[in-house]
C-alpha angles and dihedrals in degrees: 000000000000094000100041143061093210114128118257089244090053090051092049089049092050089050087053097246112161091229145358088250091057091049093049091052091049093045094049091047093053099040104023093236135075117258090250093056090044092053092043094051095039090059096051 
């Protein structure tokens, strides 16, 4: 997410998650923060 402008939902689809919600839950479980927070903080 640091190196692309693709939407979070597009990234989730490309990774074959059934929904953006499922992707967000998985991402937060692995990183401790939501995909949107991760993207926001990685671009500072």
